[in-house]
C-alpha positions in Angstrom: 0.5 -5.8 21.6 -0.1 -9.2 20.1 2.5 -9.5 17.3 2.7 -12.5 14.9 6.1 -12.8 13.1 6.1 -15.2 10.2 9.6 -16.5 9.5 12.3 -17.7 11.9 15.4 -16.8 9.9 17.9 -14.3 11.3 15.6 -11.3 10.8 12.5 -13.0 12.3 14.5 -14.2 15.4 16.1 -10.8 15.9 12.8 -8.9 15.8 10.9 -11.5 17.8 13.5 -11.1 20.6 13.5 -7.3 20.7 9.7 -7.0 20.5 9.2 -9.6 23.2 11.7 -7.8 25.4 9.7 -4.6 24.9 6.7 -6.2 26.6 4.7 -7.4 23.6 3.3 -10.9 23.2 5.1 -12.4 20.3 4.1 -15.5 18.4 6.8 -16.7 16.0 5.8 -19.0 13.1 8.7 -21.2 12.1 8.9 -23.8 9.3 10.0 -26.6 11.6 8.9 -27.4 15.1 11.2 -26.6 18.0 12.3 -29.4 20.4 12.9 -27.0 23.2 11.0 -24.2 24.9 9.9 -21.1 22.8 13.0 -19.0 23.3 15.4 -17.1 21.2 19.1 -16.7 22.1 20.6 -13.5 20.7 24.4 -13.0 20.8 26.0 -9.6 20.8 29.7 -9.7 21.0 30.7 -11.9 23.9 27.3 -11.6 25.6 24.2 -13.8 25.0 20.6 -13.0 26.0 17.9 -15.5 26.3 14.4 -14.3 25.5 11.3 -16.4 26.3 8.7 -15.8 23.5 5.0 -16.2 24.1 4.7 -18.9 21.5 6.6 -20.7 18.7 4.6 -22.7 16.2 5.0 -24.3 12.8 1.5 -23.0 11.7 -0.5 -19.8 12.2 -2.8 -20.5 15.1 -6.5 -20.9 14.1 -8.5 -17.8 15.0 -5.4 -15.7 15.5 -6.2 -12.0 15.9 -2.8 -10.2 16.1 -2.5 -6.4 16.3 0.3 -6.7 13.8 1.8 -9.3 11.4 5.4 -8.9 10.6 6.5 -10.9 7.5 10.1 -12.0 7.8 10.2 -14.7 5.1 12.2 -14.5 1.9 10.3 -12.6 -0.9 9.9 -15.8 -3.0 8.0 -17.4 -0.1 5.4 -14.6 0.2 2.6 -16.2 -2.0 2.4 -19.4 0.1 2.6 -17.5 3.4 -0.1 -15.1 2.5 -2.3 -17.9 1.2 -2.0 -19.5 4.6 -2.6 -16.3 6.5 -5.7 -15.4 4.4 -7.7 -18.2 6.1 -6.4 -17.6 9.6 -6.3 -13.9 10.4 -8.9 -11.2 10.0 -9.0 -9.4 6.6 -8.1 -6.0 8.1 -5.1 -7.2 10.1 -2.2 -4.7 9.8 1.0 -6.0 8.1 4.6 -4.9 8.1 6.9 -6.3 5.3 10.7 -6.7 5.8 11.5 -8.2 2.4 14.0 -7.0 -0.1 12.7 -5.7 -3.4 9.4 -4.0 -4.2 6.9 -6.8 -4.6 6.2 -7.9 -1.0 3.8 -5.1 0.0 2.1 -5.4 -3.4 1.6 -9.1 -2.7 0.0 -8.2 0.7 -2.3 -5.6 -0.8 -3.5 -8.1 -3.4 -4.2 -10.8 -0.7 -5.5 -8.5 2.0 -7.0 -5.4 0.2 -8.7 -4.2 3.4 -5.6 -4.4 5.5 -3.2 -1.5 6.4 0.2 -2.4 4.9 3.5 -0.9 6.0 6.6 -1.5 4.0 10.2 -1.1 5.2 13.8 -1.4 4.4 16.1 -2.7 7.2 19.8 -2.1 7.9 21.1 -4.7 10.3 23.7 -7.5 10.2 22.2 -10.6 11.8 23.1 -14.2 11.3 21.1 -17.3 12.3 23.7 -19.6 13.9 21.4 -22.4 14.9 17.7 -23.1 15.5 16.5 -20.3 17.7 19.9 -18.6 17.8 20.9 -15.4 16.1 24.0 -13.3 16.2 23.9 -9.5 16.0 27.0 -8.1 14.3 27.4 -4.4 14.9 24.6 -2.0 15.6 20.9 -2.6 16.3 18.6 -2.4 13.4 17.6 0.7 11.6 14.1 0.3 10.1 13.0 2.8 7.5 9.2 2.4 7.3 6.2 4.0 5.6 2.6 3.4 4.8 2.2 1.5 1.5 -1.6 1.1 1.8 -4.0 2.3 4.4 -6.6 -0.4 3.5 -9.8 0.4 5.3 -8.0 2.3 8.0 -8.1 5.5 5.9 -5.7 7.7 7.8 -1.9 7.1 7.2 -0.7 8.6 10.4 -2.7 6.2 12.5 -1.3 3.2 10.6 2.2 4.5 11.1 1.5 5.0 14.8 0.9 1.3 15.1 4.5 0.4 14.2 5.8 3.3 16.3 4.0 1.8 19.3 5.4 -1.6 18.6 9.0 -0.6 18.3 8.9 2.3 20.8 10.4 0.3 23.6 13.0 -1.5 21.6 16.6 -0.5 20.6 15.5 -0.6 17.0 15.9 2.8 15.3 12.6 3.6 13.5 12.9 6.1 10.6 9.4 7.0 9.3 9.2 8.2 5.7 6.4 9.7 3.7 7.4 8.1 0.4 8.2 4.4 1.1 8.2 3.6 -2.6 11.3 5.7 -3.0 13.0 3.9 -0.1 12.1 0.5 -1.6 13.4 1.3 -5.0 16.7 2.7 -3.6 17.2 -0.5 -1.6 16.4 -2.5 -4.7 18.9 -0.5 -6.7 21.6 -1.3 -4.2 21.1 -5.0 -3.6 20.1 -6.1 -7.1 23.1 -4.2 -8.6 26.0 -5.2 -6.4 24.5 -8.6 -5.7 23.9 -9.2 -9.4 27.4 -8.3 -10.4 28.7 -10.4 -7.5 26.6 -13.4 -8.6 27.9 -13.3 -12.1 31.6 -12.8 -11.2 31.7 -14.8 -7.9 33.5 -11.9 -6.3 33.1 -10.0 -3.1 32.2 -6.3 -2.8 35.8 -5.4 -2.1 36.9 -7.2 -5.3 34.3 -5.8 -7.6 34.8 -2.2 -6.4 38.6 -2.5 -6.8 38.3 -3.3 -10.5 37.3 -0.5 -12.8 35.2 -2.7 -15.0 33.0 -4.4 -12.4 32.8 -1.1 -10.4 31.3 0.6 -13.5 28.9 -2.3 -14.0 27.5 -1.7 -10.5 27.0 2.0 -11.2 25.4 1.3 -14.6 23.0 -1.2 -12.9 22.0 1.3 -10.3 21.3 3.9 -13.0 19.2 1.3 -14.8 17.0 0.8 -11.7 16.7 4.6 -11.4 15.5 4.9 -14.9 12.9 2.1 -14.4 11.6 3.7 -11.2 11.3 7.1 -12.8 9.4 5.6 -15.7 6.9 4.1 -13.2 6.4 7.5 -11.5 8.6 6.8 -8.5 10.8 9.7 -7.4 14.5 8.6 -7.7 16.7 11.6 -8.3 20.4 11.5 -9.2 21.5 12.2 -5.7 19.7 9.1 -4.6 21.7 7.1 -7.1 24.9 8.6 -5.9 24.0 7.8 -2.3 23.3 4.2 -3.2 26.6 3.9 -5.0 28.4 5.4 -2.0 27.0 2.7 0.2 28.6 0.1 -2.2 31.9 1.9 -2.5 32.3 3.1 1.1 29.7 1.4 3.4 30.4 -2.3 3.0 33.2 -4.4 4.4 35.5 -5.8 1.7 34.3 -9.4 2.2 30.6 -8.6 1.8 28.4 -10.6 -0.5 24.7 -10.4 -1.0 22.3 -13.1 0.2 21.1 -13.6 -3.4 24.7 -14.2 -4.5 25.4 -16.6 -1.6 22.1 -18.5 -2.3 22.8 -18.8 -6.0 26.4 -20.0 -5.4 25.2 -22.6 -2.9 22.4 -24.0 -5.1 19.6 -22.7 -2.9 16.5 -20.9 -4.1 17.2 -17.2 -4.1 15.6 -13.8 -4.6 16.7 -13.6 -8.2 13.2 -13.1 -9.5 12.3 -10.6 -6.8 15.5 -8.5 -7.4 17.0 -8.8 -10.9 13.9 -10.4 -12.4 11.6 -7.6 -11.2 13.9 -4.9 -12.6 13.8 -6.7 -16.0 10.1 -7.2 -15.9 9.2 -3.7 -14.8 11.6 -2.3 -17.4 9.8 -4.2 -20.1 6.5 -2.8 -19.0 7.7 0.8 -19.7 10.1 0.2 -22.6 13.3 1.0 -20.7 16.5 -0.8 -21.7 18.4 -2.5 -18.9 21.3 -4.3 -20.5 23.3 -5.0 -17.3 20.3 -6.4 -15.4 19.2 -8.3 -18.5 22.6 -10.0 -18.7 22.6 -10.8 -15.0 19.1 -12.3 -15.2 19.8 -14.4 -18.3 23.0 -15.8 -16.9 21.5 -16.7 -13.5 18.1 -18.0 -14.4 19.2 -21.5 -15.1 20.9 -21.7 -11.7 17.8 -20.5 -10.1 15.6 -23.0 -11.9 17.8 -25.9 -11.0 17.8 -24.8 -7.3 14.1 -24.6 -7.2 13.6 -28.0 -8.9 15.9 -29.6 -6.3 14.5 -27.8 -3.3 
């Protein structure tokens, strides 16, 4: 398969390497040009693999016709990326989104209404250590994926089969789901809640869950997202909320912080709008009160605005 991956952060590098190793032809679009050959070095423990990609470029090639586009940029970068892609790839090109939050597949459908769109949530710990280098910490990725829109393709199973063929020869664990909206909202409830409380307090997961007050805030924030999802017609039962909370209380290492928290603390543009901001906005649409997320958003908006002005 011809696969175009847009975004050369940790996720983009990881998936580019694994898909190229599976025999696909991978074109990786990075923001900056590479001074060396188009290769990715992926470290797992003490071992390092070098994977030669088909192509690395700083712009989508003119006349590109990939079998699949994988979007591995931050959620806030999606509008610009899709604007670029809209003039360079066919209108019915299949897409797979990897972004946190719920807006990325919506953005793709708006920009490419004819295209089949698959959305996913990903569980993997990867870290970009240098240009073209990524470290895999722990297990290979688990990708929960479902059809968000069939576009002109019509039949969901055929759309899902495209991703199954792409990842079939990789070590990535693919988990197909019928209701990807439910999966997206569950992930949003997790990252926006523990990440938002972490951003406000400046504390790690271990510190917030050890304190009764902050631990309760995370639970209340998860419940707020569940209420908003339900008001928008998304299935999000109580057991899902309990499962999300258990990931926070039992599934993370004590030193964990969210990428949104780290970006805000470092003065970088973050996914505040795509996580906390979207919870607040969607809550307002249906008249649901979200005091915890509202407080997080109000306290962090100035930091986000400063970071974007200086970027």
